[in-house]
Biopython code that builds the backbone (N, CA, C, O; Angstrom):
import numpy as np
from Bio.PDB.StructureBuilder import StructureBuilder

atoms = [
    (1, "MET", "N", (-166.206, -122.628, 90.427)),
    (1, "MET", "CA", (-165.319, -123.734, 90.162)),
    (1, "MET", "C", (-164.058, -123.189, 89.493)),
    (1, "MET", "O", (-164.146, -122.589, 88.422)),
    (2, "ASP", "N", (-162.909, -123.380, 90.092)),
    (2, "ASP", "CA", (-161.668, -122.828, 89.570)),
    (2, "ASP", "C", (-161.086, -123.644, 88.431)),
    (2, "ASP", "O", (-160.556, -123.082, 87.472)),
    (3, "GLU", "N", (-161.177, -124.935, 88.523)),
    (3, "GLU", "CA", (-160.589, -125.796, 87.506)),
    (3, "GLU", "C", (-161.672, -126.638, 86.858)),
    (3, "GLU", "O", (-162.585, -127.128, 87.522)),
    (4, "ALA", "N", (-161.552, -126.795, 85.559)),
    (4, "ALA", "CA", (-162.492, -127.653, 84.850)),
    (4, "ALA", "C", (-162.111, -129.104, 85.114)),
    (4, "ALA", "O", (-160.932, -129.456, 85.149)),
    (5, "ASN", "N", (-163.105, -129.917, 85.295)),
    (5, "ASN", "CA", (-162.853, -131.346, 85.432)),
    (5, "ASN", "C", (-162.569, -131.903, 84.046)),
    (5, "ASN", "O", (-163.340, -131.703, 83.108)),
    (6, "ILE", "N", (-161.472, -132.589, 83.939)),
    (6, "ILE", "CA", (-161.086, -133.170, 82.665)),
    (6, "ILE", "C", (-161.397, -134.656, 82.710)),
    (6, "ILE", "O", (-160.907, -135.389, 83.569)),
    (7, "TYR", "N", (-162.212, -135.076, 81.775)),
    (7, "TYR", "CA", (-162.632, -136.464, 81.709)),
    (7, "TYR", "C", (-161.766, -137.184, 80.687)),
    (7, "TYR", "O", (-161.604, -136.718, 79.559)),
    (8, "HIS", "N", (-161.224, -138.295, 81.076)),
    (8, "HIS", "CA", (-160.422, -139.106, 80.171)),
    (8, "HIS", "C", (-161.080, -140.467, 80.008)),
    (8, "HIS", "O", (-161.524, -141.092, 80.971)),
    (9, "SER", "N", (-161.125, -140.893, 78.782)),
    (9, "SER", "CA", (-161.656, -142.210, 78.471)),
    (9, "SER", "C", (-160.797, -142.812, 77.370)),
    (9, "SER", "O", (-160.562, -142.172, 76.345)),
    (10, "LYS", "N", (-160.334, -144.017, 77.571)),
    (10, "LYS", "CA", (-159.524, -144.675, 76.544)),
    (10, "LYS", "C", (-160.322, -144.833, 75.260)),
    (10, "LYS", "O", (-159.769, -144.715, 74.166)),
    (11, "ASP", "N", (-161.607, -145.099, 75.382)),
    (11, "ASP", "CA", (-162.449, -145.263, 74.197)),
    (11, "ASP", "C", (-162.545, -143.955, 73.406)),
    (11, "ASP", "O", (-162.397, -143.944, 72.184)),
    (12, "ILE", "N", (-162.790, -142.870, 74.113)),
    (12, "ILE", "CA", (-162.892, -141.570, 73.440)),
    (12, "ILE", "C", (-161.527, -141.147, 72.911)),
    (12, "ILE", "O", (-161.417, -140.665, 71.783)),
    (13, "ASP", "N", (-160.497, -141.323, 73.716)),
    (13, "ASP", "CA", (-159.148, -140.954, 73.285)),
    (13, "ASP", "C", (-158.735, -141.720, 72.027)),
    (13, "ASP", "O", (-157.998, -141.184, 71.199)),
    (14, "SER", "N", (-159.188, -142.943, 71.872)),
    (14, "SER", "CA", (-158.825, -143.744, 70.697)),
    (14, "SER", "C", (-159.461, -143.186, 69.426)),
    (14, "SER", "O", (-158.994, -143.484, 68.326)),
    (15, "LEU", "N", (-160.510, -142.387, 69.555)),
    (15, "LEU", "CA", (-161.173, -141.786, 68.398)),
    (15, "LEU", "C", (-160.491, -140.503, 67.943)),
    (15, "LEU", "O", (-160.677, -140.068, 66.806)),
    (16, "LEU", "N", (-159.706, -139.900, 68.822)),
    (16, "LEU", "CA", (-159.032, -138.647, 68.508)),
    (16, "LEU", "C", (-157.781, -138.924, 67.682)),
    (16, "LEU", "O", (-157.147, -139.967, 67.841)),
    (17, "PRO", "N", (-157.423, -137.984, 66.794)),
    (17, "PRO", "CA", (-156.216, -138.206, 65.987)),
    (17, "PRO", "C", (-154.955, -138.124, 66.835)),
    (17, "PRO", "O", (-154.916, -137.439, 67.857)),
    (18, "SER", "N", (-153.938, -138.829, 66.393)),
    (18, "SER", "CA", (-152.643, -138.765, 67.066)),
    (18, "SER", "C", (-152.065, -137.359, 66.884)),
    (18, "SER", "O", (-152.557, -136.585, 66.063)),
    (19, "LYS", "N", (-151.041, -137.039, 67.635)),
    (19, "LYS", "CA", (-150.404, -135.724, 67.501)),
    (19, "LYS", "C", (-149.875, -135.523, 66.080)),
    (19, "LYS", "O", (-149.968, -134.427, 65.528)),
    (20, "GLU", "N", (-149.326, -136.575, 65.498)),
    (20, "GLU", "CA", (-148.791, -136.489, 64.133)),
    (20, "GLU", "C", (-149.902, -136.194, 63.129)),
    (20, "GLU", "O", (-149.749, -135.341, 62.255)),
    (21, "VAL", "N", (-151.006, -136.896, 63.257)),
    (21, "VAL", "CA", (-152.139, -136.679, 62.355)),
    (21, "VAL", "C", (-152.720, -135.289, 62.574)),
    (21, "VAL", "O", (-153.061, -134.607, 61.607)),
    (22, "GLN", "N", (-152.839, -134.858, 63.822)),
    (22, "GLN", "CA", (-153.370, -133.528, 64.110)),
    (22, "GLN", "C", (-152.471, -132.448, 63.518)),
    (22, "GLN", "O", (-152.965, -131.429, 63.034)),
    (23, "GLU", "N", (-151.170, -132.658, 63.551)),
    (23, "GLU", "CA", (-150.241, -131.696, 62.965)),
    (23, "GLU", "C", (-150.451, -131.594, 61.456)),
    (23, "GLU", "O", (-150.418, -130.499, 60.894)),
    (24, "LYS", "N", (-150.664, -132.727, 60.806)),
    (24, "LYS", "CA", (-150.933, -132.724, 59.358)),
    (24, "LYS", "C", (-152.236, -132.000, 59.050)),
    (24, "LYS", "O", (-152.317, -131.247, 58.080)),
    (25, "ILE", "N", (-153.245, -132.225, 59.866)),
    (25, "ILE", "CA", (-154.531, -131.547, 59.686)),
    (25, "ILE", "C", (-154.342, -130.043, 59.818)),
    (25, "ILE", "O", (-154.840, -129.273, 58.996)),
    (26, "ASN", "N", (-153.626, -129.631, 60.848)),
    (26, "ASN", "CA", (-153.375, -128.206, 61.071)),
    (26, "ASN", "C", (-152.656, -127.577, 59.877)),
    (26, "ASN", "O", (-153.028, -126.492, 59.431)),
    (27, "LYS", "N", (-151.639, -128.248, 59.364)),
    (27, "LYS", "CA", (-150.886, -127.722, 58.222)),
    (27, "LYS", "C", (-151.750, -127.664, 56.966)),
    (27, "LYS", "O", (-151.633, -126.726, 56.177)),
    (28, "SER", "N", (-152.604, -128.645, 56.778)),
    (28, "SER", "CA", (-153.509, -128.636, 55.624)),
    (28, "SER", "C", (-154.478, -127.466, 55.696)),
    (28, "SER", "O", (-154.773, -126.827, 54.686)),
    (29, "MET", "N", (-154.965, -127.195, 56.892)),
    (29, "MET", "CA", (-155.881, -126.063, 57.078)),
    (29, "MET", "C", (-155.163, -124.738, 56.830)),
    (29, "MET", "O", (-155.736, -123.828, 56.230)),
    (30, "LEU", "N", (-153.920, -124.624, 57.284)),
    (30, "LEU", "CA", (-153.147, -123.409, 57.055)),
    (30, "LEU", "C", (-152.854, -123.203, 55.569)),
    (30, "LEU", "O", (-152.881, -122.077, 55.073)),
    (31, "LEU", "N", (-152.576, -124.293, 54.869)),
    (31, "LEU", "CA", (-152.341, -124.227, 53.427)),
    (31, "LEU", "C", (-153.593, -123.728, 52.706)),
    (31, "LEU", "O", (-153.510, -122.841, 51.856)),
    (32, "ALA", "N", (-154.737, -124.290, 53.041)),
    (32, "ALA", "CA", (-156.001, -123.865, 52.432)),
    (32, "ALA", "C", (-156.271, -122.395, 52.741)),
    (32, "ALA", "O", (-156.727, -121.649, 51.875)),
    (33, "GLN", "N", (-155.993, -121.987, 53.956)),
    (33, "GLN", "CA", (-156.211, -120.594, 54.357)),
    (33, "GLN", "C", (-155.307, -119.652, 53.555)),
    (33, "GLN", "O", (-155.738, -118.575, 53.143)),
    (34, "LYS", "N", (-154.060, -120.059, 53.338)),
    (34, "LYS", "CA", (-153.133, -119.217, 52.577)),
    (34, "LYS", "C", (-153.607, -119.071, 51.133)),
    (34, "LYS", "O", (-153.539, -117.982, 50.563)),
    (35, "ILE", "N", (-154.082, -120.154, 50.547)),
    (35, "ILE", "CA", (-154.607, -120.103, 49.182)),
    (35, "ILE", "C", (-155.834, -119.192, 49.130)),
    (35, "ILE", "O", (-155.954, -118.355, 48.236)),
    (36, "PHE", "N", (-156.742, -119.360, 50.093)),
    (36, "PHE", "CA", (-157.964, -118.556, 50.138)),
    (36, "PHE", "C", (-157.627, -117.064, 50.257)),
    (36, "PHE", "O", (-158.210, -116.238, 49.554)),
    (37, "LYS", "N", (-156.694, -116.725, 51.139)),
    (37, "LYS", "CA", (-156.310, -115.322, 51.323)),
    (37, "LYS", "C", (-155.688, -114.744, 50.050)),
    (37, "LYS", "O", (-155.918, -113.581, 49.718)),
    (38, "ALA", "N", (-154.908, -115.546, 49.347)),
    (38, "ALA", "CA", (-154.281, -115.083, 48.104)),
    (38, "ALA", "C", (-155.335, -114.850, 47.019)),
    (38, "ALA", "O", (-155.227, -113.909, 46.232)),
    (39, "ILE", "N", (-156.344, -115.705, 46.983)),
    (39, "ILE", "CA", (-157.446, -115.518, 46.030)),
    (39, "ILE", "C", (-158.150, -114.198, 46.323)),
    (39, "ILE", "O", (-158.400, -113.403, 45.417)),
    (40, "LYS", "N", (-158.466, -113.972, 47.595)),
    (40, "LYS", "CA", (-159.154, -112.735, 47.997)),
    (40, "LYS", "C", (-158.282, -111.502, 47.746)),
    (40, "LYS", "O", (-158.794, -110.451, 47.361)),
    (41, "ALA", "N", (-156.972, -111.626, 47.962)),
    (41, "ALA", "CA", (-156.063, -110.500, 47.749)),
    (41, "ALA", "C", (-156.048, -110.068, 46.286)),
    (41, "ALA", "O", (-155.813, -108.899, 45.982)),
    (42, "LYS", "N", (-156.297, -111.001, 45.394)),
    (42, "LYS", "CA", (-156.386, -110.669, 43.970)),
    (42, "LYS", "C", (-157.763, -110.115, 43.598)),
    (42, "LYS", "O", (-157.982, -109.674, 42.470)),
    (43, "GLY", "N", (-158.677, -110.146, 44.553)),
    (43, "GLY", "CA", (-160.029, -109.683, 44.276)),
    (43, "GLY", "C", (-160.852, -110.703, 43.511)),
    (43, "GLY", "O", (-161.850, -110.362, 42.877)),
    (44, "TRP", "N", (-160.424, -111.962, 43.577)),
    (44, "TRP", "CA", (-161.087, -113.039, 42.844)),
    (44, "TRP", "C", (-162.090, -113.758, 43.724)),
    (44, "TRP", "O", (-162.036, -113.691, 44.952)),
    (45, "ASN", "N", (-163.010, -114.450, 43.059)),
    (45, "ASN", "CA", (-163.875, -115.412, 43.731)),
    (45, "ASN", "C", (-163.453, -116.807, 43.246)),
    (45, "ASN", "O", (-162.490, -116.940, 42.491)),
    (46, "LYS", "N", (-164.164, -117.822, 43.677)),
    (46, "LYS", "CA", (-163.798, -119.200, 43.302)),
    (46, "LYS", "C", (-163.834, -119.399, 41.789)),
    (46, "LYS", "O", (-162.992, -120.102, 41.230)),
    (47, "SER", "N", (-164.809, -118.779, 41.131)),
    (47, "SER", "CA", (-164.930, -118.923, 39.672)),
    (47, "SER", "C", (-163.725, -118.322, 38.959)),
    (47, "SER", "O", (-163.198, -118.907, 38.013)),
    (48, "ASP", "N", (-163.292, -117.152, 39.419)),
    (48, "ASP", "CA", (-162.112, -116.513, 38.821)),
    (48, "ASP", "C", (-160.877, -117.385, 38.997)),
    (48, "ASP", "O", (-160.090, -117.563, 38.068)),
    (49, "PHE", "N", (-160.720, -117.921, 40.195)),
    (49, "PHE", "CA", (-159.573, -118.775, 40.478)),
    (49, "PHE", "C", (-159.625, -120.050, 39.635)),
    (49, "PHE", "O", (-158.609, -120.478, 39.088)),
    (50, "ALA", "N", (-160.793, -120.646, 39.533)),
    (50, "ALA", "CA", (-160.958, -121.856, 38.729)),
    (50, "ALA", "C", (-160.580, -121.585, 37.275)),
    (50, "ALA", "O", (-159.896, -122.390, 36.642)),
    (51, "GLU", "N", (-161.026, -120.458, 36.760)),
    (51, "GLU", "CA", (-160.704, -120.108, 35.374)),
    (51, "GLU", "C", (-159.200, -119.936, 35.193)),
    (51, "GLU", "O", (-158.624, -120.434, 34.226)),
    (52, "ALA", "N", (-158.572, -119.232, 36.123)),
    (52, "ALA", "CA", (-157.124, -119.019, 36.050)),
    (52, "ALA", "C", (-156.354, -120.334, 36.141)),
    (52, "ALA", "O", (-155.285, -120.483, 35.548)),
    (53, "MET", "N", (-156.906, -121.274, 36.885)),
    (53, "MET", "CA", (-156.259, -122.587, 37.048)),
    (53, "MET", "C", (-156.617, -123.553, 35.923)),
    (53, "MET", "O", (-156.018, -124.623, 35.814)),
    (54, "GLY", "N", (-157.584, -123.189, 35.090)),
    (54, "GLY", "CA", (-158.019, -124.091, 34.018)),
    (54, "GLY", "C", (-158.872, -125.232, 34.533)),
    (54, "GLY", "O", (-158.905, -126.315, 33.948)),
    (55, "VAL", "N", (-159.567, -124.978, 35.643)),
    (55, "VAL", "CA", (-160.421, -125.986, 36.270)),
    (55, "VAL", "C", (-161.868, -125.670, 35.925)),
    (55, "VAL", "O", (-162.322, -124.540, 36.111)),
    (56, "LYS", "N", (-162.591, -126.658, 35.425)),
    (56, "LYS", "CA", (-163.980, -126.428, 35.022)),
    (56, "LYS", "C", (-164.981, -126.711, 36.126)),
    (56, "LYS", "O", (-166.101, -126.201, 36.090)),
    (57, "ASN", "N", (-164.600, -127.512, 37.102)),
    (57, "ASN", "CA", (-165.514, -127.935, 38.149)),
    (57, "ASN", "C", (-165.210, -127.164, 39.443)),
    (57, "ASN", "O", (-164.167, -127.365, 40.064)),
    (58, "LEU", "N", (-166.131, -126.284, 39.835)),
    (58, "LEU", "CA", (-165.916, -125.477, 41.041)),
    (58, "LEU", "C", (-165.814, -126.315, 42.315)),
    (58, "LEU", "O", (-165.250, -125.862, 43.311)),
    (59, "SER", "N", (-166.354, -127.526, 42.288)),
    (59, "SER", "CA", (-166.276, -128.361, 43.488)),
    (59, "SER", "C", (-164.825, -128.722, 43.817)),
    (59, "SER", "O", (-164.489, -128.963, 44.976)),
    (60, "ILE", "N", (-163.978, -128.758, 42.801)),
    (60, "ILE", "CA", (-162.558, -129.030, 43.041)),
    (60, "ILE", "C", (-161.940, -127.874, 43.821)),
    (60, "ILE", "O", (-161.151, -128.091, 44.741)),
    (61, "ILE", "N", (-162.299, -126.654, 43.452)),
    (61, "ILE", "CA", (-161.787, -125.484, 44.162)),
    (61, "ILE", "C", (-162.269, -125.513, 45.611)),
    (61, "ILE", "O", (-161.499, -125.240, 46.532)),
    (62, "SER", "N", (-163.535, -125.843, 45.808)),
    (62, "SER", "CA", (-164.076, -125.947, 47.171)),
    (62, "SER", "C", (-163.323, -126.996, 47.974)),
    (62, "SER", "O", (-163.045, -126.799, 49.157)),
    (63, "LYS", "N", (-162.994, -128.106, 47.332)),
    (63, "LYS", "CA", (-162.235, -129.167, 48.004)),
    (63, "LYS", "C", (-160.842, -128.659, 48.387)),
    (63, "LYS", "O", (-160.354, -128.929, 49.484)),
    (64, "TRP", "N", (-160.213, -127.926, 47.476)),
    (64, "TRP", "CA", (-158.892, -127.375, 47.775)),
    (64, "TRP", "C", (-158.944, -126.441, 48.976)),
    (64, "TRP", "O", (-158.031, -126.427, 49.801)),
    (65, "LEU", "N", (-160.018, -125.660, 49.068)),
    (65, "LEU", "CA", (-160.126, -124.665, 50.125)),
    (65, "LEU", "C", (-160.679, -125.232, 51.428)),
    (65, "LEU", "O", (-160.750, -124.528, 52.435)),
    (66, "SER", "N", (-161.067, -126.498, 51.407)),
    (66, "SER", "CA", (-161.620, -127.121, 52.613)),
    (66, "SER", "C", (-160.545, -127.519, 53.620)),
    (66, "SER", "O", (-160.828, -127.707, 54.803)),
    (67, "GLY", "N", (-159.322, -127.642, 53.144)),
    (67, "GLY", "CA", (-158.243, -128.073, 54.027)),
    (67, "GLY", "C", (-158.145, -129.580, 54.155)),
    (67, "GLY", "O", (-157.373, -130.092, 54.966)),
    (68, "THR", "N", (-158.923, -130.291, 53.356)),
    (68, "THR", "CA", (-158.906, -131.757, 53.436)),
    (68, "THR", "C", (-158.319, -132.401, 52.182)),
    (68, "THR", "O", (-158.234, -133.626, 52.098)),
    (69, "ASN", "N", (-157.920, -131.595, 51.219)),
    (69, "ASN", "CA", (-157.412, -132.133, 49.960)),
    (69, "ASN", "C", (-155.961, -132.582, 50.098)),
    (69, "ASN", "O", (-155.168, -131.942, 50.789)),
    (70, "ASN", "N", (-155.630, -133.663, 49.449)),
    (70, "ASN", "CA", (-154.255, -134.140, 49.389)),
    (70, "ASN", "C", (-153.702, -133.717, 48.031)),
    (70, "ASN", "O", (-153.886, -134.415, 47.034)),
    (71, "PHE", "N", (-153.024, -132.572, 47.997)),
    (71, "PHE", "CA", (-152.561, -131.983, 46.753)),
    (71, "PHE", "C", (-151.449, -132.783, 46.099)),
    (71, "PHE", "O", (-150.608, -133.377, 46.773)),
    (72, "GLU", "N", (-151.462, -132.787, 44.772)),
    (72, "GLU", "CA", (-150.308, -133.248, 44.013)),
    (72, "GLU", "C", (-149.336, -132.074, 43.950)),
    (72, "GLU", "O", (-149.757, -130.917, 43.939)),
    (73, "THR", "N", (-148.058, -132.364, 43.908)),
    (73, "THR", "CA", (-147.072, -131.281, 43.909)),
    (73, "THR", "C", (-147.246, -130.373, 42.694)),
    (73, "THR", "O", (-147.097, -129.157, 42.816)),
    (74, "ASN", "N", (-147.555, -130.931, 41.535)),
    (74, "ASN", "CA", (-147.740, -130.097, 40.343)),
    (74, "ASN", "C", (-148.895, -129.118, 40.517)),
    (74, "ASN", "O", (-148.832, -127.990, 40.027)),
    (75, "THR", "N", (-149.939, -129.538, 41.206)),
    (75, "THR", "CA", (-151.069, -128.643, 41.469)),
    (75, "THR", "C", (-150.624, -127.499, 42.369)),
    (75, "THR", "O", (-150.993, -126.348, 42.138)),
    (76, "LEU", "N", (-149.842, -127.805, 43.382)),
    (76, "LEU", "CA", (-149.329, -126.755, 44.270)),
    (76, "LEU", "C", (-148.437, -125.781, 43.494)),
    (76, "LEU", "O", (-148.504, -124.571, 43.712)),
    (77, "PHE", "N", (-147.613, -126.298, 42.600)),
    (77, "PHE", "CA", (-146.758, -125.431, 41.791)),
    (77, "PHE", "C", (-147.616, -124.507, 40.922)),
    (77, "PHE", "O", (-147.320, -123.319, 40.797)),
    (78, "ASP", "N", (-148.674, -125.051, 40.325)),
    (78, "ASP", "CA", (-149.575, -124.251, 39.491)),
    (78, "ASP", "C", (-150.291, -123.180, 40.313)),
    (78, "ASP", "O", (-150.441, -122.045, 39.863)),
    (79, "ILE", "N", (-150.729, -123.542, 41.513)),
    (79, "ILE", "CA", (-151.401, -122.574, 42.392)),
    (79, "ILE", "C", (-150.443, -121.441, 42.739)),
    (79, "ILE", "O", (-150.823, -120.271, 42.707)),
    (80, "GLU", "N", (-149.206, -121.787, 43.069)),
    (80, "GLU", "CA", (-148.209, -120.762, 43.382)),
    (80, "GLU", "C", (-148.044, -119.787, 42.212)),
    (80, "GLU", "O", (-148.003, -118.572, 42.405)),
    (81, "LYS", "N", (-147.952, -120.329, 41.018)),
    (81, "LYS", "CA", (-147.734, -119.500, 39.829)),
    (81, "LYS", "C", (-148.936, -118.595, 39.569)),
    (81, "LYS", "O", (-148.774, -117.397, 39.332)),
    (82, "VAL", "N", (-150.131, -119.159, 39.612)),
    (82, "VAL", "CA", (-151.348, -118.399, 39.323)),
    (82, "VAL", "C", (-151.582, -117.303, 40.353)),
    (82, "VAL", "O", (-151.991, -116.196, 40.003)),
    (83, "LEU", "N", (-151.323, -117.607, 41.631)),
    (83, "LEU", "CA", (-151.597, -116.649, 42.696)),
    (83, "LEU", "C", (-150.377, -115.794, 43.047)),
    (83, "LEU", "O", (-150.476, -114.864, 43.849)),
    (84, "ASP", "N", (-149.233, -116.110, 42.447)),
    (84, "ASP", "CA", (-147.992, -115.396, 42.719)),
    (84, "ASP", "C", (-147.667, -115.403, 44.222)),
    (84, "ASP", "O", (-147.417, -114.370, 44.843)),
    (85, "ILE", "N", (-147.685, -116.629, 44.770)),
    (85, "ILE", "CA", (-147.365, -116.830, 46.183)),
    (85, "ILE", "C", (-146.410, -118.006, 46.325)),
    (85, "ILE", "O", (-146.170, -118.750, 45.374)),
    (86, "GLU", "N", (-145.878, -118.158, 47.513)),
    (86, "GLU", "CA", (-145.050, -119.315, 47.831)),
    (86, "GLU", "C", (-145.759, -120.121, 48.910)),
    (86, "GLU", "O", (-146.125, -119.593, 49.960)),
    (87, "LEU", "N", (-145.946, -121.396, 48.637)),
    (87, "LEU", "CA", (-146.628, -122.276, 49.590)),
    (87, "LEU", "C", (-145.623, -123.140, 50.344)),
    (87, "LEU", "O", (-146.012, -123.945, 51.190)),
]
sb = StructureBuilder()
sb.init_structure("model")
sb.init_model(0)
sb.init_chain("A")
sb.init_seg("    ")
for serial, (resi, resn, name, xyz) in enumerate(atoms, 1):
    if name == "N":
        sb.init_residue(resn, " ", resi, " ")
    sb.init_atom(name, np.array(xyz, "f"), 0.0, 1.0, " ", f" {name:<3s}", serial, name[0])
structure = sb.get_structure()
């Protein structure tokens, strides 16, 4: 079979995110990936990063690295400073 059959359904398509929403998801994932790479580049684990950020609950760090968090700008500024990166 040379070409895959592409199935379209209005019902299924309505469940998929719009292009705008998908773009936001992609950018959120890239942001989380950049933070994760910067943590690893410092030789840190989540606990080290949490301590540097003054965060006591590791689940917050996991949420940040999941790509689903809606960051406050001040948090992003703090992450940039702690990791010495630009987001």
